[in-house]
C-alpha positions, 0 to 999 in steps of 0.5 A, a space after each residue: 500500500 502506497 502513501 499519495 498526497 494531492 490537492 482539490 480545488 473547491 469552489 466557493 459557495 458550494 459543495 465540494 464533491 469527488 466521486 469513487 470510480 473503483 472500491 479500492 479495499 483499504 483506501 483510507 484519507 489520513 488526514 485534511 488540509 486546508 488553503 484559504 485566503 482571508 477578505 477582510 475590509 481595508 485592514 487600514 480602516 480596521 480597528 485594532 485587535 483581535 478578530 475570530 471567527 469559526 466555520 463549521 463544514 460537515 463531511 458527507 455534505 460540505 466533503 463529500 470524498 465519494 460513495 466507497 469512504 466512510 467519515 469517522 468524523 464527521 464534522 469539521 470545525 476551522 478557527 481563524 483568527 486575525 490580528 490587526 494592529 497599527 503604527 503611530 510614530 513620529 521621531 524629530 530630528 535636532 532635539 526639540 529647540 527651534 530658532 525663528 530666523 528672517 532669510 539670508 541672516 540677520 546680518 543681511 537685513 541689520 546692513 540694509 535698515 529694513 525689516 526683515 520680511 519674515 520670520 521661519 524656523 523649522 525641525 523635521 521628522 519621521 513618520 511611521 502611520 498605518 492609522 488614521 491619527 490627528 494633529 493639532 496644537 498645544 500653545 503655552 500663549 495662544 492668539 486664537 487659533 494660534 500658538 504665540 510668542 511672548 517678548 521678554 517685555 510681555 508683548 506677544 506675536 501670534 505664531 503659524 504652525 504648518 505641517 508639511 504631510 508625506 504623500 500617503 496621508 488622507 484629509 478629511 476633504 480626502 485629497 491631500 496638500 503638501 502643507 497644512 497649516 495646524 490649530 490649537 482649536 481645531 485638530 488636522 484628520 489623516 487617514 492614511 492610503 497605504 502604510 505611511 514611514 516617510 520623513 516631513 517638516 515643521 515650520 514656525 512662521 512669524 509674518 512680514 505683516 507681523 514682523 513690524 509690530 515686534 519689538 526690537 531688542 527683546 527676545 520673543 519666546 514660547 512653549 508649541 507642543 504638537 500632538 498626534 493622537 492615534 484614532 483607533 
């Protein structure tokens, strides 16, 4: 007597039945293995967790091995477990201090005797994300919906904060633009079209319209916290 391995293709949603052509004394099926494919929703839109399901098959009706083969176990139960995990990780480059300066540096604007056109400070980050998240500001000082910087004399100036978003993120409108302005009041919501692992940038800016109102000979400072919050 020999030992043979073979493969049967089972049609989806139909009985897997085979016809026994010959009576072979001593023939038996020792084991049965399954190859299956799980058709899930978009995993990037699924909540993290463990998903389980139990499928029961009847050997006599759904798996019919043939007339001459009598099953010693009529029911087969298949338990399927799917584990969904998500990642949201942000690594900031270069520490947590940002210095705002004008284009071409302070010396250039002092030499021509004019206030700078704008002040800008930037820091980079690397984003890993596989699920929806929000980005929001927490400010030490606030003006309207934006953070602010305070001078040594107590005067405030509004600070604009921008999020340079890596490709692969989807905003609330269902699209993507390279730069989003962040708010201290309303979180900016994002989804992912696929797993995102890419660099981005945070920009802190005081535009030209506000520079003339700033006091000379003083230092402006403040704390801006950028919060990435997972939505799963």
